[in-house]
C-alpha positions as CSV (number, residue, x, y, z in Angstrom):
1,M,103.2,74.2,145.6
2,K,100.0,73.9,143.0
3,N,100.8,76.0,140.0
4,I,98.5,78.5,139.2
5,S,97.4,79.1,135.7
6,F,95.5,82.3,134.5
7,F,94.6,80.7,131.3
8,P,93.3,77.4,132.0
9,N,93.9,74.5,129.5
10,D,96.0,77.1,127.5
11,I,92.8,78.5,126.1
12,G,93.2,81.8,126.8
13,M,96.7,82.1,125.6
14,T,95.7,80.6,122.5
15,L,93.0,83.5,122.2
16,I,95.5,86.2,123.0
17,L,98.0,84.7,120.2
18,R,95.5,84.8,117.8
19,A,94.7,88.4,118.4
20,I,98.1,89.3,118.0
21,M,98.5,87.6,114.8
22,V,94.7,89.2,113.4
23,S,96.5,92.7,114.8
24,T,99.6,92.2,113.1
25,F,98.2,91.2,110.0
26,M,96.1,94.0,110.0
27,I,98.8,96.2,110.6
28,V,101.1,95.1,107.7
29,A,98.1,95.4,105.3
30,S,97.2,99.1,106.5
31,L,101.1,99.9,105.8
32,N,101.2,98.0,102.5
33,A,98.3,100.5,101.5
34,Q,100.2,103.3,102.9
35,A,103.5,102.4,101.6
36,Q,101.5,103.4,98.1
37,L,102.1,107.0,99.3
38,S,105.2,108.9,98.2
39,E,107.2,110.2,100.4
40,E,106.6,113.6,98.9
41,E,102.7,112.7,99.9
42,L,103.5,111.3,103.3
43,A,105.9,114.7,104.0
44,K,102.9,116.9,103.6
45,I,100.5,114.7,105.9
46,A,102.9,114.7,108.6
47,Q,103.1,118.5,108.5
48,N,99.1,118.4,109.2
49,P,98.4,118.7,112.2
50,L,94.6,118.3,111.8
51,A,95.6,114.7,109.2
52,N,93.7,111.9,110.0
53,L,96.8,109.9,110.7
54,I,97.9,108.6,114.0
55,S,101.3,110.1,114.6
56,L,104.1,109.1,117.8
57,P,106.2,112.1,117.8
58,F,109.2,112.4,120.3
59,Q,110.8,115.7,120.2
60,N,114.1,116.7,122.2
61,S,115.2,120.5,122.9
62,I,118.5,121.4,124.0
63,N,117.8,124.5,125.7
64,T,121.4,126.3,126.5
65,G,122.5,129.7,127.9
66,I,120.3,129.7,131.2
67,G,120.8,131.9,133.7
68,P,124.2,133.7,135.0
69,H,126.1,130.5,134.7
70,D,125.0,129.7,130.9
71,R,123.1,126.6,132.3
72,T,121.7,123.8,129.7
73,Q,118.3,122.3,130.3
74,N,116.7,119.6,128.3
75,I,113.3,118.4,127.8
76,L,111.7,115.4,126.1
77,K,108.2,115.2,124.6
78,F,106.1,112.2,123.5
79,Q,103.2,113.8,122.0
80,P,100.9,111.3,120.4
81,V,97.8,112.5,118.3
82,V,95.2,110.0,117.5
83,P,91.9,110.9,115.5
84,F,88.5,109.6,116.0
85,A,85.3,110.0,114.0
86,D,87.0,109.5,111.1
87,G,89.3,112.2,111.3
88,K,86.6,114.7,112.3
89,I,88.1,114.9,116.2
90,I,91.8,114.6,116.9
91,V,93.2,114.2,120.5
92,R,97.0,115.7,120.9
93,A,98.7,114.8,124.2
94,I,102.4,116.4,125.4
95,V,104.1,114.6,128.1
96,P,107.4,116.1,128.9
97,Y,110.4,114.8,130.7
98,V,112.4,117.8,131.9
99,S,116.2,118.0,133.2
100,Q,116.3,120.8,135.0
101,P,119.4,122.9,136.2
102,D,120.0,124.6,139.1
103,I,119.7,128.3,137.4
104,L,121.6,130.0,139.9
105,G,124.0,127.9,140.7
106,E,127.2,126.5,138.6
107,S,126.0,122.7,139.2
108,G,123.3,120.3,140.2
109,S,119.6,119.7,138.4
110,N,116.0,118.2,138.8
111,S,114.8,115.7,136.2
112,G,111.1,114.1,135.8
113,F,107.7,114.7,134.5
114,S,106.0,118.4,134.1
115,D,102.6,119.1,134.0
116,V,100.7,116.8,130.6
117,N,98.7,118.8,128.2
118,L,95.6,117.4,126.3
119,T,94.1,119.1,123.2
120,A,90.9,117.3,121.6
121,F,90.2,119.6,118.4
122,Y,86.8,119.4,116.1
123,V,88.2,119.8,112.6
124,A,85.9,121.4,109.7
125,S,87.0,123.0,106.8
126,I,86.1,126.5,105.3
127,G,87.2,126.7,101.6
128,E,90.8,125.6,101.5
129,V,91.7,126.0,105.4
130,K,91.2,123.2,107.7
131,V,90.5,124.5,111.4
132,G,90.3,122.5,114.4
133,F,89.0,124.0,117.7
134,G,88.5,122.8,121.2
135,P,89.6,122.9,124.8
136,I,93.4,122.2,126.4
137,I,93.7,120.5,129.6
138,N,96.7,121.2,131.7
139,F,96.9,117.8,133.9
140,P,98.7,118.3,137.4
141,T,101.9,116.0,136.9
142,A,104.6,118.1,137.3
143,E,107.1,116.9,140.1
144,Q,108.3,119.8,142.4
145,G,109.6,122.7,140.2
146,L,109.1,121.2,136.9
147,G,105.9,122.6,136.1
148,A,102.8,124.5,137.7
149,K,101.2,121.2,138.9
150,E,98.0,122.9,138.9
151,W,94.8,122.0,136.7
152,G,94.2,124.4,133.8
153,L,91.8,124.9,131.1
154,G,91.4,127.2,127.8
155,P,90.7,127.3,124.2
156,S,92.5,125.9,121.3
157,V,92.9,127.0,117.7
158,V,94.8,125.6,114.8
159,A,94.1,126.8,111.1
160,V,96.2,124.7,108.2
161,V,96.4,125.6,104.2
162,K,98.7,123.8,101.3
163,P,99.1,125.9,98.6
164,G,101.5,124.3,96.4
165,N,104.6,123.0,97.9
166,F,103.7,124.6,101.5
167,V,101.6,123.5,104.4
168,M,101.6,126.2,106.7
169,G,99.2,127.5,109.5
170,A,99.5,128.6,113.1
171,L,98.3,127.1,116.4
172,V,97.0,129.5,119.4
173,N,96.2,128.6,122.7
174,N,95.5,130.0,126.6
175,V,95.4,128.0,129.7
176,W,94.2,129.4,133.2
177,S,94.6,127.5,136.3
178,V,91.2,126.7,137.4
179,E,92.7,126.4,141.4
180,S,94.2,129.4,141.9
181,D,95.3,132.8,139.9
182,Q,98.6,131.7,139.3
183,V,98.6,130.1,135.5
184,N,97.9,132.3,132.5
185,N,99.7,131.3,129.3
186,M,99.2,131.6,125.9
187,L,101.3,129.9,122.6
188,I,101.1,130.9,119.7
189,Q,103.2,128.7,117.2
190,L,103.5,129.6,113.5
191,F,104.3,126.6,111.2
192,I,105.6,126.7,107.4
193,N,107.0,124.0,105.8
194,Y,108.5,123.9,102.2
195,N,108.7,120.6,100.6
196,L,111.2,119.4,98.3
197,P,111.9,116.5,96.2
198,N,112.3,112.8,98.1
199,G,110.4,114.1,100.8
200,T,112.6,116.4,102.4
201,Y,111.3,119.9,103.4
202,L,112.1,122.9,105.0
203,T,110.3,124.2,108.1
204,T,110.1,127.1,110.7
205,A,108.2,126.4,113.6
206,P,108.3,129.0,116.3
207,A,106.6,128.9,119.6
208,I,106.0,132.0,120.7
209,T,104.7,132.4,124.0
210,A,103.5,134.6,126.7
211,N,103.0,134.3,130.7
212,W,100.8,137.1,131.4
213,K,101.5,136.4,135.2
214,A,105.2,137.5,134.6
215,H,106.4,140.7,135.2
216,P,106.5,143.2,132.7
217,G,109.7,142.7,130.6
218,N,109.3,138.8,131.1
219,K,106.3,138.0,129.7
220,W,107.2,137.3,126.2
221,T,109.6,134.5,124.6
222,V,109.8,135.1,120.8
223,P,112.4,132.5,119.2
224,V,113.1,132.6,115.1
225,G,115.0,129.9,113.7
226,M,114.5,126.8,111.2
227,G,115.3,123.6,110.6
228,I,115.0,120.6,107.9
229,G,113.5,117.4,107.8
230,K,113.2,114.2,106.0
231,V,110.2,111.4,105.6
232,M,111.5,108.1,104.8
233,K,110.1,104.2,104.7
234,V,111.8,102.1,106.9
235,G,111.5,98.6,105.4
236,G,110.2,100.3,102.5
237,K,106.8,100.7,104.4
238,I,106.6,101.9,108.0
239,P,106.8,106.0,107.1
240,L,109.3,107.9,109.9
241,N,109.5,111.7,109.8
242,V,112.5,113.1,111.5
243,Q,113.9,116.7,111.9
244,A,116.2,118.7,113.3
245,G,116.8,122.6,113.8
246,A,117.8,125.3,115.8
247,Y,115.8,128.6,117.1
248,Y,117.1,131.7,118.9
249,N,115.6,133.6,121.3
250,V,115.1,137.4,120.4
251,K,113.1,138.0,123.4
252,K,113.3,135.9,126.6
253,P,112.3,136.5,130.4
254,Q,115.3,137.3,132.4
255,I,117.2,134.6,133.9
256,V,115.0,131.8,133.3
257,G,114.6,131.9,129.5
258,E,117.5,130.5,127.0
259,D,119.5,131.8,124.7
260,W,119.4,129.0,121.9
261,S,117.1,125.9,121.6
262,F,118.4,123.0,119.6
263,K,115.4,120.6,118.7
264,F,115.4,117.1,117.3
265,G,112.8,115.2,116.4
266,A,111.3,111.7,114.8
267,T,107.6,110.6,114.4
268,L,106.3,107.0,113.6
269,L,103.2,107.6,111.2
270,L,100.7,105.2,111.4
271,P,97.2,104.4,109.2
272,T,93.9,104.8,111.0
273,A,92.4,101.6,109.4
274,I,94.7,99.8,111.6
275,F,91.6,100.1,114.2
276,K,88.9,99.6,111.5
277,K,87.1,96.2,111.1
278,E,86.9,95.2,107.6
């Protein structure tokens, strides 16, 4: 049988190898420039959801005390953030993978992807406050029983201020279903970070949620807690933000709400310069 090549005379392969070499050189050069920033400076950038920086976060949440048998749920989220137009547009996606226990049973679980959220912020400054506003879209990607599995749309607003060693602000959005009247969910996430020397910081970022379609008494989830994080440079160049925290729900839906949520995260920080032509 005659071999089939997609790259006659290896010309295509040569072009690909050259492109990889050029891209690698650009990334290394950009990381060298970013390596000049201190860990404290990088920590403040990492804590700012409107920073002109590509971030690739993974966050794992272990939620305990669910249902009458104290079951445990696990949610792994990939939350890439990519700026465009020199930081005037910030696009953020949330891709959750859920391990959902049978809440009413002592055993049994279901695992798979939940709905994907995409938010696009237009960024502006009002004095010392940086604000972003734009739409949030819910994509019906959830597997059976792991999400609403409906198209959703709504507004999203975030504000950030950085006085002294603090980076703090709030994110608010509300999503309504565009296919039915089954989805009407609000998120209020307050975040306060206090920066210590050497890229270490204390943080609290409770995600307060309201399901307006739930029965009275089951609408709100209100967590309280805190965590600790640190920005380090892997190989002396690549910034990596790691953190861990614990939150207790002082108010939660009956049966389906968790008592505790233990969060562990790692975020790779990349300069936007890797996509710019010299």
